[in-house]
C-alpha positions as CSV (number, residue, x, y, z in Angstrom):
1,M,-38.3,18.0,-21.4
2,R,-36.1,15.2,-22.5
3,I,-32.6,16.9,-23.3
4,T,-29.6,15.1,-25.0
5,Q,-26.3,17.1,-24.5
6,V,-23.6,15.7,-27.0
7,I,-19.9,16.4,-26.2
8,P,-16.8,15.5,-28.2
9,N,-15.5,13.2,-25.4
10,F,-15.1,13.2,-21.6
11,G,-11.6,14.7,-21.5
12,L,-10.3,17.8,-19.5
13,G,-11.3,20.4,-22.1
14,G,-13.8,23.4,-21.3
15,I,-16.3,22.1,-23.8
16,Q,-16.5,18.8,-21.9
17,K,-16.8,20.3,-18.4
18,A,-19.3,22.8,-19.5
19,G,-21.4,19.8,-20.9
20,V,-21.2,18.1,-17.6
21,I,-22.2,21.0,-15.6
22,L,-24.8,22.2,-17.9
23,A,-26.4,18.6,-18.0
24,R,-26.4,18.3,-14.3
25,N,-28.0,21.7,-13.7
26,L,-30.7,21.1,-16.4
27,A,-31.5,17.8,-14.4
28,K,-31.7,19.8,-11.2
29,K,-34.5,22.0,-13.0
30,G,-36.6,18.8,-13.4
31,H,-35.6,17.9,-16.9
32,Q,-34.8,14.4,-17.9
33,V,-31.1,14.7,-19.2
34,Q,-28.7,12.4,-21.3
35,L,-25.2,13.4,-21.8
36,I,-23.1,11.5,-24.3
37,G,-19.6,11.8,-25.7
38,G,-17.7,10.3,-28.5
39,G,-14.8,9.1,-26.2
40,D,-13.9,8.3,-22.7
41,G,-12.1,10.4,-20.2
42,P,-11.8,11.7,-16.7
43,R,-14.9,13.7,-16.7
44,F,-17.0,10.5,-17.4
45,V,-16.5,9.4,-13.6
46,T,-17.8,13.0,-12.7
47,A,-20.8,12.6,-15.0
48,Q,-21.7,9.3,-13.6
49,K,-22.1,10.9,-10.1
50,C,-24.8,13.2,-11.3
51,D,-28.4,12.7,-11.7
52,I,-28.3,12.2,-15.5
53,T,-27.7,9.4,-18.0
54,A,-24.0,9.5,-19.1
55,S,-22.7,7.3,-22.0
56,V,-19.9,6.9,-24.3
57,F,-20.6,6.2,-28.1
58,G,-17.8,5.0,-30.1
59,D,-19.3,5.4,-33.8
60,H,-22.3,6.5,-35.8
61,K,-24.3,3.3,-34.8
62,G,-23.5,3.6,-31.0
63,L,-24.8,7.2,-31.3
64,E,-28.0,6.1,-33.1
65,A,-28.8,3.6,-30.4
66,L,-28.3,5.8,-27.7
67,L,-30.4,8.5,-29.1
68,G,-33.1,6.0,-30.1
69,D,-33.2,4.6,-26.6
70,F,-33.5,7.9,-24.9
71,D,-35.9,9.6,-27.6
72,P,-35.1,13.1,-26.9
73,D,-37.1,16.1,-27.5
74,V,-34.1,18.2,-28.2
75,V,-30.4,17.5,-28.9
76,H,-27.8,20.2,-28.2
77,V,-24.4,19.3,-29.7
78,H,-21.2,21.0,-28.3
79,V,-18.4,21.0,-30.7
80,P,-15.2,23.1,-31.7
81,H,-16.7,23.9,-35.1
82,Y,-19.8,22.9,-37.4
83,E,-17.8,20.5,-39.4
84,H,-17.1,18.3,-36.5
85,S,-18.4,14.7,-37.2
86,N,-20.9,14.8,-34.2
87,V,-22.9,17.4,-36.1
88,R,-23.4,15.4,-39.2
89,D,-24.0,12.1,-37.2
90,V,-26.8,13.8,-35.1
91,I,-28.4,15.2,-38.2
92,R,-28.5,11.7,-39.6
93,C,-29.7,10.0,-36.5
94,V,-32.7,12.2,-35.7
95,K,-35.7,13.4,-37.4
96,A,-38.1,16.0,-36.6
97,V,-36.2,16.7,-33.4
98,P,-34.7,20.3,-33.1
99,I,-31.2,20.3,-33.0
100,V,-28.9,23.1,-31.4
101,V,-25.2,23.4,-32.3
102,T,-22.8,25.3,-30.1
103,P,-19.6,25.9,-32.4
104,V,-17.3,27.0,-29.6
105,F,-14.8,28.6,-32.0
106,G,-17.7,30.6,-33.7
107,R,-16.7,30.1,-37.2
108,P,-19.3,29.9,-39.9
109,P,-19.8,26.5,-41.6
110,R,-18.3,25.8,-45.1
111,D,-21.7,24.8,-46.3
112,A,-24.4,27.7,-45.4
113,A,-27.0,25.2,-45.9
114,L,-26.4,23.7,-42.5
115,L,-27.7,26.8,-41.0
116,E,-31.2,25.9,-42.0
117,Q,-30.9,22.5,-40.5
118,V,-29.8,23.4,-36.8
119,A,-30.3,26.4,-34.6
120,T,-27.1,28.0,-33.2
121,C,-26.3,28.9,-29.7
122,C,-22.8,30.7,-29.5
123,V,-20.8,30.3,-26.3
124,G,-21.0,34.2,-25.6
125,L,-21.4,37.6,-27.0
126,Y,-18.0,37.9,-28.7
127,T,-18.5,34.6,-30.9
128,H,-22.0,35.8,-31.7
129,A,-21.0,39.2,-32.7
130,R,-18.1,37.9,-34.9
131,L,-20.4,35.2,-36.4
132,C,-22.8,37.9,-37.4
133,K,-19.9,39.8,-39.0
134,W,-18.9,36.8,-41.0
135,L,-22.4,36.0,-42.1
136,R,-23.1,39.6,-42.8
137,L,-26.1,39.8,-40.3
138,T,-27.3,42.3,-37.8
139,A,-27.7,40.9,-34.3
140,A,-31.6,41.2,-34.9
141,E,-31.2,39.3,-38.1
142,A,-29.2,36.5,-36.6
143,V,-31.5,36.1,-33.8
144,R,-34.6,35.7,-36.1
145,S,-32.4,33.3,-38.2
146,G,-32.0,30.9,-35.2
147,I,-28.5,32.2,-34.2
148,V,-28.3,33.1,-30.5
149,F,-25.9,33.2,-27.6
150,A,-25.5,32.0,-24.0
151,E,-22.6,32.4,-21.6
152,M,-21.7,28.8,-21.5
153,T,-19.7,28.2,-18.5
154,P,-18.3,25.5,-16.2
155,F,-19.0,27.4,-12.9
156,D,-21.5,26.1,-10.4
157,I,-22.4,28.3,-7.6
158,E,-23.5,25.3,-5.4
159,D,-20.0,23.6,-6.1
160,R,-18.3,26.9,-5.4
161,D,-20.1,27.5,-1.8
162,R,-19.5,23.9,-0.8
163,Y,-15.8,24.1,-1.5
164,L,-15.7,27.4,0.3
165,R,-17.4,25.9,3.3
166,S,-15.1,22.9,3.5
167,S,-11.8,24.9,3.0
168,S,-9.4,24.0,5.7
169,H,-6.2,25.6,4.2
170,P,-6.0,29.3,5.2
171,R,-3.4,31.2,3.5
172,S,-0.2,31.1,5.5
173,N,1.0,34.7,4.6
174,M,-1.7,37.3,4.0
175,E,0.8,39.9,3.2
176,E,1.8,38.3,-0.2
177,I,0.0,38.8,-3.4
178,V,-0.5,35.6,-5.4
179,F,-0.6,35.8,-9.2
180,G,-1.4,32.7,-11.1
181,R,-3.1,31.1,-14.0
182,I,-5.2,28.0,-14.5
183,G,-4.6,26.4,-17.8
184,R,-4.0,23.2,-19.8
185,Q,-0.8,21.8,-20.2
186,V,-0.7,22.8,-23.9
187,P,1.9,25.1,-25.2
188,A,-0.6,26.8,-27.5
189,K,-2.8,27.8,-24.5
190,W,0.2,30.0,-23.1
191,H,1.7,32.9,-24.4
192,P,5.4,32.2,-25.4
193,K,6.5,35.2,-23.3
194,M,5.0,34.0,-20.0
195,P,8.5,33.2,-18.4
196,E,9.5,36.8,-18.9
197,I,6.2,38.2,-17.9
198,V,6.1,36.2,-14.7
199,G,9.8,37.0,-14.1
200,Q,9.4,40.6,-14.5
201,I,6.3,40.6,-12.1
202,L,8.3,38.7,-9.4
203,R,11.2,41.1,-9.7
204,D,9.0,44.2,-9.7
205,V,6.8,42.9,-6.8
206,P,8.8,41.5,-3.9
207,K,5.7,40.3,-2.0
208,A,4.4,38.5,-5.2
209,R,4.3,34.7,-5.5
210,W,3.3,32.7,-8.8
211,L,0.9,29.7,-8.6
212,S,-0.3,28.0,-11.8
213,V,-2.0,24.9,-13.0
214,G,-0.8,23.3,-16.3
215,W,2.5,25.5,-17.1
216,P,4.0,23.5,-20.0
217,H,7.4,22.1,-19.5
218,S,8.5,23.5,-22.7
219,L,8.0,27.0,-21.4
220,R,11.2,26.8,-19.3
221,L,9.4,25.2,-16.4
222,T,12.5,23.8,-14.7
223,E,14.5,27.1,-15.1
224,M,11.6,29.1,-13.7
225,K,11.4,26.8,-10.6
226,A,15.2,26.9,-10.1
227,R,15.2,30.7,-10.5
228,W,12.5,31.6,-8.0
229,G,12.3,28.6,-5.6
230,G,9.3,28.9,-3.4
231,R,8.0,32.0,-5.1
232,F,6.9,29.9,-8.1
233,S,4.6,26.9,-7.7
234,N,3.0,24.9,-10.6
235,M,0.7,21.8,-10.7
236,D,0.1,19.4,-13.5
237,E,-3.3,19.3,-14.8
238,I,-5.9,18.5,-12.1
239,T,-9.0,16.4,-12.4
240,D,-10.1,16.7,-8.8
241,D,-12.4,19.8,-8.6
242,G,-12.0,20.1,-4.9
243,R,-8.2,20.3,-5.3
244,L,-8.5,22.9,-7.9
245,A,-11.1,24.8,-5.9
246,A,-8.4,25.0,-3.2
247,L,-5.7,26.3,-5.3
248,M,-8.0,29.1,-6.7
249,Q,-8.8,30.2,-3.2
250,E,-5.1,30.9,-2.7
251,M,-4.8,33.3,-5.7
252,D,-5.5,37.1,-5.7
253,V,-5.0,37.7,-9.5
254,H,-5.4,35.7,-12.4
255,L,-3.0,36.3,-15.4
256,F,-4.5,35.2,-18.7
257,A,-1.9,35.5,-21.6
258,S,-2.5,32.9,-24.6
259,R,-0.7,32.5,-27.7
260,Y,-3.9,32.5,-29.9
261,G,-6.4,33.8,-27.4
262,E,-9.7,32.3,-26.4
263,C,-13.6,32.5,-27.6
264,F,-14.9,32.2,-24.0
265,S,-12.5,31.1,-21.4
266,S,-13.6,28.6,-18.7
267,S,-10.6,29.5,-16.5
268,I,-11.6,33.2,-16.4
269,C,-15.2,32.2,-15.4
270,E,-14.1,29.7,-12.8
271,T,-11.6,32.0,-11.1
272,A,-14.1,34.8,-11.2
273,S,-16.5,32.7,-9.2
274,Y,-14.1,32.8,-6.3
275,G,-13.8,36.6,-6.7
276,I,-10.4,36.5,-8.5
277,P,-10.1,39.3,-11.3
278,T,-8.3,38.6,-14.4
279,I,-5.5,40.7,-16.1
280,A,-5.6,39.5,-19.7
281,L,-3.5,40.1,-22.8
282,L,-5.7,40.9,-25.7
283,R,-4.9,39.0,-28.9
284,P,-6.9,41.2,-31.7
285,F,-5.5,39.3,-34.6
286,N,-6.7,35.9,-33.1
287,D,-9.6,34.9,-30.8
288,A,-10.4,37.8,-28.5
289,G,-13.0,36.6,-26.2
290,E,-11.4,38.4,-23.4
291,I,-13.1,41.5,-24.6
292,E,-16.5,40.2,-23.2
293,Q,-15.1,38.7,-20.1
294,V,-12.4,41.1,-18.7
295,I,-14.3,44.2,-18.2
296,D,-12.1,47.1,-16.9
297,G,-12.8,48.0,-13.4
298,V,-15.3,45.1,-13.0
299,T,-13.7,41.8,-13.8
300,G,-10.2,43.0,-14.2
301,S,-8.1,44.8,-16.8
302,L,-7.5,44.2,-20.3
303,A,-3.9,44.8,-21.6
304,L,-2.6,45.2,-25.0
305,S,1.0,44.4,-24.7
306,A,3.1,42.2,-22.3
307,N,4.7,45.5,-20.8
308,E,1.2,46.7,-20.0
309,L,0.1,43.5,-18.5
310,V,3.1,43.7,-16.2
311,R,2.3,47.2,-15.4
312,F,-1.4,46.6,-14.5
313,A,-0.1,43.7,-12.3
314,R,2.4,46.0,-10.4
315,Q,-0.3,48.7,-9.9
316,I,-2.8,46.3,-8.4
317,A,-0.2,44.9,-6.2
318,E,0.4,48.4,-4.9
319,D,-3.0,49.2,-4.1
320,P,-4.7,46.4,-1.7
321,Q,-7.9,48.6,-1.4
322,R,-8.4,48.6,-5.1
323,L,-7.8,44.8,-5.3
324,A,-10.3,44.1,-2.5
325,L,-13.2,46.2,-4.4
326,L,-12.3,44.4,-7.6
327,R,-12.4,41.1,-6.1
328,A,-15.8,41.8,-4.7
329,S,-17.1,43.2,-8.0
330,T,-15.7,40.2,-10.0
331,R,-17.6,37.6,-7.8
332,R,-20.9,39.7,-8.2
333,Y,-20.6,39.8,-11.9
334,A,-19.8,36.1,-12.1
335,D,-22.8,35.2,-9.9
336,L,-25.2,37.2,-12.1
337,N,-23.9,36.4,-15.5
338,W,-21.8,33.2,-15.6
339,S,-23.6,30.6,-13.3
340,A,-24.5,27.4,-14.7
341,A,-28.1,27.9,-13.2
342,N,-28.6,31.2,-14.9
343,V,-27.3,29.8,-18.4
344,C,-29.6,26.7,-17.8
345,E,-32.7,29.1,-17.5
346,V,-31.6,30.5,-21.0
347,L,-31.2,27.2,-22.4
348,A,-34.5,25.8,-21.2
349,Q,-36.2,28.8,-22.6
350,M,-34.5,28.3,-25.9
351,Y,-35.3,24.5,-26.1
352,S,-39.0,25.4,-25.3
353,A,-39.3,27.9,-28.0
354,L,-37.8,25.5,-30.6
355,L,-40.3,22.9,-29.7
356,A,-43.0,25.3,-29.9
357,S,-42.0,26.6,-33.2
358,G,-41.0,23.5,-34.9
359,G,-37.2,24.0,-34.5
360,R,-36.4,27.6,-35.9
361,D,-38.0,30.8,-34.1
362,L,-35.8,31.9,-31.2
363,G,-36.4,35.6,-31.5
364,A,-39.5,35.5,-29.2
365,I,-37.4,34.4,-26.2
366,H,-34.0,36.0,-26.8
367,S,-33.5,39.7,-26.6
368,F,-31.0,41.0,-29.2
369,S,-30.3,44.2,-27.5
370,R,-27.4,43.0,-25.5
371,A,-25.8,41.7,-28.6
372,T,-26.2,45.0,-30.3
373,C,-24.6,46.9,-27.7
374,F,-21.8,44.6,-27.3
375,G,-21.1,44.7,-31.1
376,Q,-20.4,48.4,-30.8
377,V,-18.0,47.9,-27.8
378,Y,-16.5,44.8,-29.9
379,D,-15.8,47.1,-32.9
380,K,-14.1,49.9,-30.7
381,T,-12.1,47.7,-28.6
382,L,-10.9,45.5,-31.4
383,K,-10.0,48.3,-33.5
384,R,-8.1,50.0,-30.7
385,G,-6.4,46.6,-30.0
386,I,-5.5,46.4,-33.8
387,S,-4.1,49.7,-34.1
388,V,-1.9,49.3,-31.1
389,R,-0.8,46.0,-32.4
390,V,0.0,47.4,-35.8
391,S,2.0,50.1,-34.3
392,F,3.9,47.6,-32.2
393,V,4.6,45.6,-35.5
394,L,5.6,48.8,-37.4
395,A,7.9,49.8,-34.6
396,D,9.6,46.5,-34.4
397,L,9.9,46.5,-38.2
398,A,11.6,50.0,-38.0
399,F,13.9,48.8,-35.3
400,R,14.9,45.6,-37.5
401,I,15.6,47.7,-40.5
402,Y,17.6,50.1,-38.5
403,H,19.5,47.4,-36.8
404,E,20.2,45.5,-40.2
405,W,21.4,48.9,-41.6
406,R,23.7,49.5,-38.6
407,C,24.9,45.9,-39.1
408,W,25.4,46.4,-42.8
409,K,27.2,49.6,-42.2
410,F,29.4,48.0,-39.5
411,A,30.1,45.1,-42.0
412,R,31.2,47.6,-44.7
413,A,33.6,49.2,-42.4
414,L,35.0,46.0,-41.1
415,A,35.4,44.7,-44.7
416,K,37.2,48.1,-45.6
417,A,39.3,47.7,-42.4
418,V,40.2,44.0,-43.4
419,R,41.0,45.0,-47.0
420,G,43.2,47.8,-45.7
421,I,45.0,45.4,-43.2
422,V,45.5,42.8,-46.0
423,A,46.7,45.6,-48.5
424,G,49.2,46.9,-46.0
425,S,50.4,43.4,-45.3
426,R,51.0,42.7,-49.1
427,K,52.9,46.0,-49.2
428,R,55.1,45.1,-46.4
429,L,55.9,41.9,-47.9
430,S,56.6,43.4,-51.3
431,H,59.0,45.9,-49.6
432,Q,60.6,43.1,-47.8
433,A,60.9,41.0,-51.1
434,E,62.7,43.9,-52.7
C-alpha cells in the first residue's frame, strides 16, 4: 500500500514522535510510506534517516502538491482534535481516497457530518470509550460506524534492544532507588504539587534519588536542586533518543502526575518498554488515560491523591522483590500491547479493510470485545476516582468554612478587646481631665 501519514509538525510532542515511528515501522512491513508535517522541527532529521519520504508543507497548496505527487491509497491524519486545519485541508485535497483521523484528545467534532467523511482511529481504549459516551454509541455501534482504536505509541522494540545492547553506563549505586519522570518542559504537563510530592518521597526514603527530563523552571526547579543536591537531577528536553534511553535505564519507577492528565501518555509507554512501572495520579475530572495504561500490579499503581502517590512510592521502595516482579510484568505488557510493530499490524489491517470497503467498513477487522470490557472498567474506576475527588473537595470546603469561622470568631473577640481597650482609655482620660 501507499500510505501517507500527516502530523501537525516535526516538533517534540508525542503525536509527532508516534507519527515518525509508525511511518518507519509501516515501511519495514513493505509499504511505501510518505510522512508529511505542517512545520519543521527536530524530528524531521530523525524522519529523514528512515526508509520513508519525509516532507514539510507550509500551506494548503504545499499539502496538495505533496499528496498529488505521492498518490496515496490511504491518508492517516494525526491531530489534537477534528477541527485542526490539517483535517479540512486533506479532505479538500484528496478525492476517493480513504481518510483516517486520529484525534488524540478524543473530543467529538463540532460538526457531526465530519464523521461521515472520515474513519476514526482513537489513540487507545480510553479515548474510544469516552468518545462513544459523548456520541451515545455502544462500542459495537462505534466500530460499525468507522470509529475504532489502536494503542498509538512511540515505542519501538528494535530501538529499545539496540540501546540496551550499546549501554555502557552501569548504575553506580545499585542500593539506591531512582524515581523519575520523562516529560515536556511545559508547566501544564506537570502537577503543581510536584515539588512537595518529590520532596516528601526524598524525605521518607533515604536511599531514593530523583531523575527527570523536562521539569519546568517555574516549578521551583532551582530551589529543588539547592535543597536536595545530588539526590535531585533534571535534564532539559532531549532530542537525542539514545541519550533519553540511557537516562531511562537509570530509573526504577516512573512518577506521572499531570495538571490536566493525558489521553495516552507516550512517556508511560516508553518507560514501560524498559521495564519501568508507573505510579500515576488519576485526574478524573480531566483526561484520565492513565486508567488504561497503569494497571495495578501489572504496569504500576493508580493513585487518587498526592498523599496516596507518595505512600505507593514509599511501599515500593521498601519491597525490592515486589519492584523486580513489577518491572518484569511491565516490560512484558509493553512488548505485547504497545510495541510499534504490533500497532502497525492493526493499522495495516484497518487500511486494507477501508480500501476493500470503499472507506467505511472497519467492523470486519476490529473486535469490539476489548472496548466493551474496558468501558466497564472505565466507568467503575472513574466513578471511584470522582467520588474520592468529590470527598476531598468537600473535606477541603468544610475545613475552609471552619477556618473562616474560627477567623471570624477570633476577629470578633479581637474587635471586642480593642473596643474594651479604647473604652478603658477614654474613661481614664476623662477621669484625668476631671
